C-alpha positions in Angstrom: 0.0 0.0 0.0 1.4 3.4 -1.0 1.6 6.0 1.7 -0.4 9.2 1.1 1.9 12.1 0.1 0.9 14.2 3.1 0.4 13.5 6.8 -1.4 15.8 9.2 0.5 17.4 12.1 -1.8 15.5 14.5 -1.0 12.1 12.9 2.7 13.0 12.7 2.7 13.8 16.5 0.8 10.6 17.3 3.4 8.5 15.4 6.3 10.4 17.0 4.7 10.0 20.5 4.4 6.2 19.8 8.2 6.1 19.2 7.8 4.9 15.6 11.0 5.0 13.5 10.7 8.5 12.1 13.3 11.0 10.7 12.2 14.7 10.6 13.6 16.5 7.7 13.4 20.3 7.6 13.8 21.6 4.0 13.7 25.3 4.9 16.6 27.7 4.8 19.1 28.1 7.7 17.7 31.5 8.6 14.2 30.0 9.0 15.6 27.0 11.0 17.2 29.5 13.4 13.7 31.1 14.1 12.2 27.7 15.0 12.4 24.0 14.3 10.9 20.7 15.5 13.0 19.0 18.1 15.1 16.2 16.6 14.8 17.5 13.0 17.6 17.6 10.6 18.1 20.7 8.4 18.5 19.8 4.7 17.6 22.9 2.7 15.5 22.0 -0.4 18.3 22.9 -2.8 20.6 20.3 -1.0 18.2 17.4 -1.3 19.5 16.0 -4.6 23.1 15.9 -3.2 21.7 14.0 -0.1 19.6 11.5 -2.1 21.8 8.5 -1.2 21.7 9.4 2.5 18.0 9.9 2.4 17.4 6.7 0.5 19.4 4.7 3.1 17.6 6.5 6.0 14.2 5.7 4.4 15.1 2.0 4.6 14.6 2.0 8.3 12.6 5.2 9.1 9.7 7.1 7.7 10.9 10.4 6.4 8.6 13.2 7.6 9.5 16.3 5.5 8.4 19.8 6.5 8.9 23.4 5.6 7.1 26.6 6.5 3.6 26.0 4.9 4.0 22.7 3.2 4.7 23.6 -0.5 8.5 23.0 -0.5 8.1 19.8 1.5 5.5 18.5 -0.9 7.8 19.2 -3.8 10.6 17.4 -2.0 8.4 14.3 -1.3 7.2 14.2 -4.9 10.8 14.4 -6.1 12.0 11.8 -3.7 9.3 9.4 -4.8 10.3 10.0 -8.4 13.7 8.8 -7.4 12.3 5.6 -5.8 12.3 6.8 -2.2 8.7 5.8 -1.2 8.9 5.9 2.6 8.4 9.7 2.9 5.6 12.1 3.6 5.1 15.9 3.8 3.7 17.3 7.0 0.6 19.2 5.7 0.7 22.9 6.5 4.4 22.8 7.6 5.8 24.1 10.8 3.2 27.0 10.8 0.3 24.5 11.1 2.3 22.5 13.6 2.5 25.6 15.7 -1.2 26.4 15.3 -2.5 22.9 16.0 0.1 21.0 18.1 2.7 23.2 19.9 2.0 27.0 20.2 5.5 27.4 21.8 6.9 27.0 18.3 7.3 30.5 17.0 5.2 31.5 13.9 6.7 33.8 11.3 
């Protein structure tokens, strides 16, 4: 069964709280990452994703890659691109870190 392209913040949080094997990938820019980020996430700016394809492919063998950005557009592009390269075990967090802040953790700054 193919994973949906997107996952809601609530579902992502539920899976994280259940200690499922997840890697959080932040595809925003370093300046955005300095404003706020999700605990445990790895910053890989969108432009750097192609150079990290092999690493991400290996990571996806053992973990679900949950990709996020500010509002969800860049992360959706990254997930579509990764799937086009054969990396199926990845999803975009719908609405990005902004929706995460609004629905899950208001201590995460919004910008």
